[in-house]
C-alpha positions as CSV (number, residue, x, y, z in Angstrom):
1,M,16.0,-17.7,0.8
2,N,17.1,-20.3,-1.9
3,K,17.9,-19.5,-5.5
4,T,14.8,-21.3,-6.8
5,R,12.5,-19.2,-4.7
6,V,14.2,-16.0,-5.7
7,K,13.9,-16.9,-9.4
8,A,10.3,-17.8,-9.0
9,T,9.6,-14.5,-7.2
10,L,11.3,-12.5,-9.9
11,A,9.3,-14.3,-12.6
12,N,6.0,-13.8,-10.8
13,A,6.8,-10.1,-10.3
14,T,7.5,-9.7,-14.0
15,I,4.2,-11.3,-15.0
16,V,2.3,-9.2,-12.4
17,V,3.8,-6.0,-13.8
18,S,2.7,-7.0,-17.3
19,M,-0.8,-7.8,-16.1
20,L,-1.1,-4.5,-14.3
21,S,-0.2,-2.7,-17.5
22,G,-3.2,-4.3,-19.1
23,V,-5.4,-3.6,-16.1
24,A,-4.6,0.1,-16.3
25,L,-6.2,0.1,-19.7
26,T,-9.3,-1.8,-18.9
27,L,-10.5,-0.3,-15.6
28,Q,-13.9,1.3,-16.3
29,G,-15.4,4.6,-15.5
30,C,-14.6,8.2,-15.2
31,A,-12.2,7.5,-12.3
32,L,-9.7,6.1,-14.7
33,A,-9.6,9.4,-16.5
34,V,-8.7,11.0,-13.2
35,V,-5.8,8.5,-12.8
36,G,-4.4,9.8,-16.1
37,V,-4.7,13.4,-14.7
38,V,-2.7,12.3,-11.6
39,G,0.0,10.8,-13.9
40,A,0.2,14.1,-15.7
41,G,0.7,16.0,-12.5
42,T,-2.5,18.1,-12.6
43,L,-4.0,16.6,-9.4
44,A,-1.6,17.2,-6.5
45,A,-1.6,14.7,-3.6
46,T,1.0,14.5,-1.0
47,D,2.3,12.0,1.6
48,R,1.7,13.2,5.1
49,R,4.9,11.6,6.3
50,T,8.1,13.7,6.4
51,L,10.9,12.8,4.0
52,G,12.8,11.5,7.0
53,A,10.0,9.2,8.0
54,Q,9.6,7.9,4.4
55,T,13.3,7.1,4.3
56,E,13.1,5.4,7.7
57,D,10.2,3.3,6.6
58,R,12.1,2.1,3.5
59,E,15.1,1.1,5.7
60,I,12.8,-0.8,8.1
61,Q,11.1,-2.6,5.2
62,V,14.4,-3.7,3.6
63,K,15.8,-5.0,6.9
64,A,12.5,-6.8,7.8
65,S,12.2,-8.4,4.4
66,S,15.8,-9.6,4.4
67,R,15.7,-11.0,8.0
68,I,12.4,-12.7,7.5
69,G,13.9,-14.4,4.3
70,E,16.8,-15.6,6.3
71,N,14.9,-16.9,9.3
72,L,11.6,-18.2,7.9
73,P,11.2,-21.4,5.9
74,D,10.8,-21.3,2.1
75,T,7.2,-22.6,2.6
76,A,6.3,-19.2,4.0
77,H,5.1,-16.3,1.8
78,I,5.4,-13.1,3.7
79,D,4.9,-9.5,2.5
80,V,6.2,-6.6,4.6
81,T,4.6,-3.1,4.3
82,V,5.8,-0.2,6.5
83,F,4.1,3.1,7.0
84,N,5.2,5.6,9.7
85,R,7.2,2.9,11.5
86,R,4.1,0.6,11.7
87,V,4.9,-2.8,10.1
88,L,2.2,-4.8,8.5
89,L,2.9,-8.5,7.9
90,T,0.6,-10.3,5.4
91,G,0.8,-13.6,3.6
92,E,0.8,-17.2,4.6
93,V,2.9,-19.3,7.0
94,P,2.8,-23.1,7.7
95,D,2.3,-22.9,11.5
96,D,1.8,-20.5,14.4
97,A,5.5,-20.9,15.4
98,S,6.4,-19.3,12.0
99,K,3.8,-16.6,12.5
100,Q,5.3,-15.7,15.9
101,K,8.8,-16.0,14.6
102,A,8.2,-13.5,11.8
103,E,6.8,-11.0,14.3
104,A,9.8,-11.5,16.7
105,V,12.2,-10.9,13.8
106,V,10.5,-7.6,13.0
107,R,10.5,-6.6,16.7
108,G,14.2,-7.1,16.8
109,I,14.7,-4.3,14.3
110,N,15.4,-0.9,15.8
111,N,12.9,1.9,15.6
112,V,9.9,-0.2,14.7
113,G,7.0,1.6,16.3
114,S,4.3,-1.1,16.1
115,I,3.5,-4.4,14.4
116,V,0.2,-5.6,12.8
117,N,0.6,-9.4,12.2
118,E,-2.0,-10.5,9.7
119,L,-0.2,-13.7,8.6
120,A,-2.6,-16.6,7.8
121,I,-1.7,-20.1,8.9
122,Q,-2.3,-22.0,5.7
123,G,-0.7,-23.0,2.4
124,V,0.8,-20.3,0.3
125,S,-1.5,-18.5,-2.1
126,S,-1.5,-19.3,-5.8
127,F,-0.1,-17.0,-8.4
128,S,-3.6,-16.4,-9.8
129,S,-4.7,-15.3,-6.3
130,R,-1.7,-12.9,-6.0
131,A,-2.4,-11.5,-9.5
132,N,-6.0,-10.9,-8.5
133,D,-4.8,-9.1,-5.3
134,S,-2.7,-6.8,-7.5
135,Y,-5.7,-6.1,-9.6
136,L,-7.9,-5.3,-6.6
137,E,-5.2,-3.0,-5.2
138,G,-5.3,-1.0,-8.4
139,R,-9.1,-1.0,-8.4
140,V,-9.3,0.3,-4.9
141,K,-6.8,3.0,-5.6
142,T,-8.7,4.0,-8.7
143,A,-12.0,4.2,-6.7
144,M,-10.2,6.4,-4.2
145,V,-8.9,8.8,-6.9
146,G,-12.4,9.1,-8.3
147,E,-14.0,9.7,-4.9
148,A,-15.0,13.3,-4.0
149,N,-13.4,14.9,-0.9
150,L,-10.9,12.1,-0.5
151,R,-7.1,12.4,-1.0
152,A,-6.0,9.0,-2.4
153,N,-2.4,9.6,-1.6
154,Y,-3.1,9.7,2.1
155,Y,-3.8,5.9,2.0
156,K,-1.5,2.9,1.4
157,V,-3.4,0.0,0.0
158,V,-2.3,-3.6,0.5
159,C,-4.3,-6.6,-0.7
160,E,-3.9,-10.3,0.3
161,R,-6.3,-13.1,-0.7
162,G,-9.0,-10.5,-1.4
163,I,-8.6,-8.8,1.9
164,V,-7.7,-5.1,1.7
165,Y,-5.5,-3.5,4.3
166,L,-5.5,0.3,4.6
167,M,-2.6,2.2,6.2
168,G,-2.0,5.9,6.6
169,L,-2.0,9.0,8.8
170,V,-5.7,10.0,8.7
171,T,-8.4,11.5,10.8
172,Q,-11.2,9.3,12.1
173,D,-13.5,10.7,9.4
174,E,-10.9,10.1,6.6
175,G,-10.3,6.6,7.9
176,A,-14.0,5.8,7.8
177,H,-14.4,7.3,4.3
178,G,-11.4,5.4,2.9
179,A,-12.6,2.1,4.4
180,D,-16.1,2.7,2.9
181,V,-14.6,3.2,-0.5
182,G,-12.6,0.0,-0.2
183,A,-15.6,-2.0,1.1
184,Q,-17.7,-1.0,-1.9
185,T,-15.1,-1.9,-4.4
186,P,-16.2,-5.1,-6.3
187,G,-14.2,-8.1,-5.5
188,V,-13.0,-7.0,-2.1
189,E,-13.9,-9.6,0.6
190,Q,-12.9,-7.6,3.7
191,V,-11.3,-4.3,4.7
192,V,-8.9,-4.1,7.6
193,K,-8.1,-0.6,9.0
194,V,-4.4,-0.3,9.9
195,F,-4.6,3.5,10.3
196,Q,-2.7,5.7,12.6
197,Y,-5.2,8.4,13.6
198,I,-4.4,12.1,13.9
199,K,-6.5,15.1,15.0
200,P,-8.0,17.4,12.3
201,E,-5.7,20.2,13.4
202,E,-2.7,17.9,13.0
203,A,-3.9,17.0,9.5
204,M,-4.1,20.7,8.6
205,A,-0.6,21.3,9.9
206,L,0.8,18.4,7.9
207,E,-1.0,19.5,4.8
208,A,0.5,23.0,5.1
209,A,4.0,21.6,5.5
210,A,3.4,19.3,2.5
211,A,2.2,22.2,0.4
212,A,5.3,24.2,1.2
213,S,7.5,21.2,0.2
214,S,5.4,20.7,-3.0
215,D,5.9,24.4,-4.0
216,A,9.7,24.0,-3.5
217,S,9.7,20.9,-5.7
218,A,7.6,22.6,-8.4
219,V,10.2,25.5,-8.6
220,S,12.9,22.9,-9.0
221,A,11.0,21.0,-11.7
222,A,10.2,24.2,-13.6
223,S,14.0,24.8,-14.1
224,A,14.5,21.3,-15.5
225,P,14.4,20.6,-19.3
226,A,11.0,19.8,-20.6
227,S,10.5,16.1,-21.5
228,T,9.0,15.1,-24.8
229,E,8.0,11.7,-23.7
230,Q,4.4,10.8,-22.9
231,T,3.6,10.9,-19.2
232,V,3.4,7.5,-17.6
233,G,-0.1,6.8,-16.4
234,T,-1.9,8.8,-19.0
235,V,-4.7,7.0,-20.8
236,P,-6.0,7.7,-24.3
237,D,-9.6,8.9,-24.5
238,S,-10.5,6.0,-26.7
239,S,-9.7,3.5,-24.0
240,V,-12.1,4.9,-21.5
241,T,-15.6,3.4,-21.4
242,S,-18.8,4.6,-19.7
243,R,-19.7,1.1,-18.5
244,P,-20.2,1.3,-14.7
245,L,-18.3,-0.9,-12.2
246,D,-20.1,-4.0,-11.0
247,K,-22.2,-3.7,-7.9
248,Q,-21.9,-5.8,-4.7
249,A,-22.8,-5.6,-1.1
250,P,-20.2,-3.7,0.9
251,A,-17.5,-5.9,2.3
252,P,-17.2,-6.1,6.1
253,V,-14.7,-3.7,7.8
254,K,-12.7,-4.3,10.9
255,D,-9.9,-2.7,12.9
256,S,-6.5,-4.3,13.1
257,N,-4.8,-5.7,16.2
258,V,-1.7,-3.6,16.9
259,H,1.2,-5.1,18.8
260,S,4.1,-3.3,20.4
261,G,7.3,-2.8,18.3
262,N,10.8,-1.8,19.2
263,P,10.6,2.1,19.4
264,N,13.8,2.6,21.4
265,P,16.8,2.6,19.0
266,A,19.1,1.8,21.9
267,S,17.2,-1.2,23.1
268,T,18.4,-3.7,20.5
269,A,21.8,-3.9,18.9
270,E,21.8,-3.9,15.1
């Protein structure tokens, strides 16, 4: 990846962060108040992956992003998202050869369980399109937090060109519920389910394990010095309006195409 591309990426990331700060203060409805509560730690939501799996996902993501940058042309814009060893590729590439090359690069990384290749063969998206995608991600997450009987932290939300991709370890009912929330979020053009499904009894076992881990973390946090700084993510009451979100027909929902990965650590030398 050349220096010009790196600088442009860093500049774009800085602007997006600034925009998201503003978006956090303008999202409408009661759901935003709930987001503030989440920031304050009142609403507990946990990741169903083990800490080991989360660490493994971060390692895969770093390797995949680095190797794609080294092997794909600068005309490609590729984002890598990893959840429970499933790698999601989104963005744009100039031709099918580049699309297949990106997938092959990821498959060459040890311990990748599966790959979902959603790369589009077209010119790279504009900065305004990417900024809108960041806004939509936040809007979907906010809608999930405000939805009854839905644990927002069980879902990873990725948005590309108005298409929302949902990842996570969920039951069939949870997957359908999350997809429905995403589909009804204004501005979303399509929802793609990239879920890994588990049985209800497995979900209960994972929640029990996560609760035990959360209790241990709470004990550790209680012994730490109290902070006098304002909690990140809290929103002043004056910034919350009662104006409802815009309405639109639900976006179409589809399942992703899952390709095999490289699950055997011994099959490929690092």
